[in-house]
C-alpha positions in Angstrom: -31.7 9.7 -27.0 -28.1 10.6 -28.0 -26.0 12.0 -24.9 -23.8 14.8 -25.5 -20.2 14.0 -26.1 -16.7 16.1 -25.7 -14.4 14.1 -28.1 -15.2 10.5 -28.1 -16.7 10.2 -24.5 -20.0 11.2 -23.6 -20.6 14.4 -20.7 -21.1 11.1 -18.0 -18.5 9.3 -19.0 -15.8 11.9 -18.3 -17.4 12.4 -15.0 -16.3 9.0 -14.2 -12.9 9.7 -15.8 -12.2 13.0 -13.7 -13.7 11.3 -10.7 -11.4 8.5 -11.0 -8.5 10.8 -11.6 -9.6 13.1 -8.8 -10.3 10.7 -6.3 -6.5 9.3 -6.5 -5.2 12.7 -5.9 -7.3 13.2 -2.9 -5.5 9.8 -1.6 -2.0 10.4 -2.3 -2.9 13.9 0.0 -4.8 12.2 2.6 -2.0 9.6 2.9 0.6 12.4 3.0 -1.5 13.8 5.6 -1.7 10.2 7.5 1.8 10.2 7.7 2.2 13.7 8.7 -0.2 13.3 12.3 1.2 9.7 12.9 5.1 11.4 12.4 5.9 8.5 10.3 8.1 9.8 7.0 7.8 6.1 5.6 3.8 6.7 5.3 4.4 10.5 4.0 6.4 8.7 1.1 4.0 6.4 0.1 1.6 9.4 -0.3 4.4 11.0 -2.8 4.9 7.6 -4.3 1.1 7.5 -5.5 1.9 11.0 -7.4 3.4 9.5 -10.8 0.0 7.2 -11.2 -1.8 10.8 -10.8 0.3 12.5 -13.7 -0.2 9.7 -15.7 -3.9 9.9 -15.4 -4.0 13.8 -16.8 -2.3 12.1 -20.2 -5.2 9.8 -20.6 -7.5 12.7 -19.9 -5.4 14.6 -22.8 -5.7 11.6 -24.8 -9.2 11.1 -25.2 -9.6 14.9 -25.5 -7.6 14.4 -28.6 -10.3 11.8 -29.9 -7.6 8.9 -29.4 -5.8 10.7 -32.1 -2.1 11.5 -30.6 -1.0 7.6 -29.3 2.2 9.4 -27.9 -0.2 10.7 -25.1 -1.0 7.3 -24.3 2.6 5.8 -24.5 3.4 8.4 -22.1 0.7 8.1 -19.7 1.8 4.3 -19.7 5.8 4.9 -19.1 4.6 7.2 -15.9 2.2 4.4 -14.6 5.3 1.9 -14.8 7.2 4.1 -12.9 4.0 4.9 -10.8 4.1 1.0 -9.9 8.1 0.9 -9.3 7.6 3.7 -6.7 4.3 2.4 -5.1 6.7 -0.8 -4.6 9.5 0.9 -3.6 7.7 2.8 -0.7 6.0 -0.3 0.3 9.6 -1.9 0.8 10.7 0.9 2.7 7.8 0.3 4.9 8.5 -3.2 5.6 12.2 -2.6 5.9 11.0 0.4 8.6 9.4 -2.1 10.3 12.2 -4.7 10.3 10.4 -6.9 8.0 12.6 -9.1 5.5 11.4 -8.4 1.6 11.6 -11.1 -0.1 10.9 -9.8 -3.7 11.7 -12.6 -5.7 9.3 -15.4 -4.3 6.3 -12.3 -4.7 7.2 -11.7 -8.4 4.0 -12.8 -10.9 3.0 -12.0 -14.2 -0.3 -10.8 -14.9 -0.7 -11.8 -18.3 -2.0 -8.6 -20.5 -4.2 -10.0 -23.2 -3.3 -8.7 -26.6 -6.4 -8.2 -28.4 -8.0 -6.9 -31.8 -8.6 -3.3 -31.2 -5.8 -2.6 -28.6 -5.3 0.9 -28.9 -2.5 2.5 -31.1 0.8 3.0 -30.0 3.4 5.4 -31.2 6.6 3.4 -29.5 5.4 0.6 -31.7 3.7 -2.5 -30.4 6.2 -4.3 -28.8 7.7 -1.6 -26.8 3.9 -0.9 -25.5 3.3 -4.1 -24.7 6.3 -4.6 -23.0 5.9 -1.9 -20.7 2.2 -3.3 -20.0 3.8 -6.2 -19.0 6.7 -5.2 -16.6 4.2 -2.6 -15.1 1.5 -5.5 -14.2 4.8 -7.4 -12.7 5.6 -4.1 -10.5 2.2 -4.0 -9.5 1.3 -7.6 -8.6 4.6 -7.5 -6.4 3.6 -4.2 -4.7 -0.3 -6.0 -4.1 1.7 -8.7 -2.5 4.2 -6.4 -0.1 0.7 -4.5 0.4 -0.6 -7.8 2.1 2.7 -8.3 4.2 2.5 -4.7 5.3 -1.3 -5.2 6.4 -0.1 -8.4 8.7 3.2 -7.0 10.0 1.8 -3.5 10.9 -2.3 -2.9 10.2 -1.5 0.5 11.4 -0.8 1.7 7.9 -3.3 0.6 5.7 -6.8 -0.4 6.5 -8.3 -3.6 5.0 -10.3 -1.1 2.9 -7.4 0.3 1.4 -5.6 -2.7 0.8 -8.7 -4.1 -1.0 -9.4 -1.0 -2.8 -5.6 -1.8 -4.6 -6.2 -5.1 -5.5 -9.7 -4.1 -6.8 -7.5 -2.6 -9.8 -7.3 -6.2 -11.0 -10.5 -6.2 -10.9 -11.1 -3.3 -13.2 -8.0 -4.4 -15.4 -9.9 -8.1 -16.2 -13.3 -6.0 -16.8 -11.7 -3.6 -19.2 -9.8 -6.3 -21.2 -13.1 -8.3 -21.5 -15.1 -5.2 -22.5 -12.4 -4.3 -25.0 -13.0 -7.9 -26.4 -16.9 -7.2 -26.6 -16.7 -3.5 -28.0 -14.6 -4.8 -31.0 -15.3 -8.1 -31.5 -18.8 -8.6 -30.7 -20.2 -5.0 -30.7 -18.0 -3.7 -34.2 -16.8 -0.7 -32.5 -13.1 0.6 -33.4 -12.1 0.1 -29.8 -13.4 0.3 -26.6 -13.3 4.2 -26.3 -15.6 4.3 -29.5 -18.3 2.1 -27.3 -19.4 5.0 -24.7 -21.3 2.2 -22.8 -19.0 -0.1 -22.0 -16.1 2.0 -21.8 -17.6 4.1 -19.1 -18.9 0.8 -17.3 -15.3 -0.2 -17.0 -14.3 3.0 -15.8 -16.7 3.2 -13.2 -15.0 0.5 -11.8 -11.8 2.6 -11.4 -13.4 4.8 -9.7 -14.6 2.4 -6.8 -11.1 1.1 -6.6 -10.2 4.4 -5.8 -13.2 5.4 -3.7 -12.4 2.5 -1.2 -8.4 3.4 -1.1 -9.6 7.2 -0.1 -12.4 5.7 2.6 -9.9 3.3 3.9 -7.4 6.3 4.3 -10.2 8.8 5.9 -11.2 5.7 8.6 -7.5 5.1 9.1 -6.9 8.4 9.8 -10.2 9.1 12.2 -9.3 6.0 14.1 -5.7 7.3 14.4 -7.2 10.8 16.0 -9.6 9.2 18.1 -7.1 7.1 19.8 -4.7 10.3 20.3 -8.2 12.1 22.0 -8.6 9.2 24.3 -5.1 9.1 25.4 -5.1 12.7 25.9 -8.3 12.3 28.0 -6.9 9.6 30.1 -3.7 11.6 31.5 -5.6 15.0 31.5 -8.7 13.9 33.6 
């Protein structure tokens, strides 16, 4: 049975992509709200720092709507995501600074090797520039993940374990996507991963899972704080 499609993607695949984008936007809002009810500007700032990645997802959606025919949209998405990763790292370092913890960035730097394989998306800016953006973004995001663990250890009230796991699970999404790119182009004979609806949707579903963990983790942390307020209020006013 042939699934109905819009552009290169089937309707179910579009649902997965839209869900990923929606979940990240919800997570940013919930994080900002958590910062508001806890009266912590650093947490609110972290919520705002999630917005660039959300904006970047719109360019990915537009790229797929164009049937992957406008490489500039993908370049814009990756560039915005680079600034998004920098924003997340900066916000996390700000939380550590607020808690009085040093932030030895040099020791946290590591390169998540971006594998360049046949069938990768075409770039308007050129392969060298596109590859550089991906690699720098990978370094920044891995540094952010390291800082995230430091925040979790120093002040568990900021992020729940589930939220931290969700951010780390993005690495699983990236790894599987790279592997599926190879399968789609070298084994199954498609022009790119986007042309292989099954593998593309399967890979993107992992990002949906990652974002959902982040959302549920923030919700869990918010509920925990609200219950503590209720308990404290009941204790003070018997």
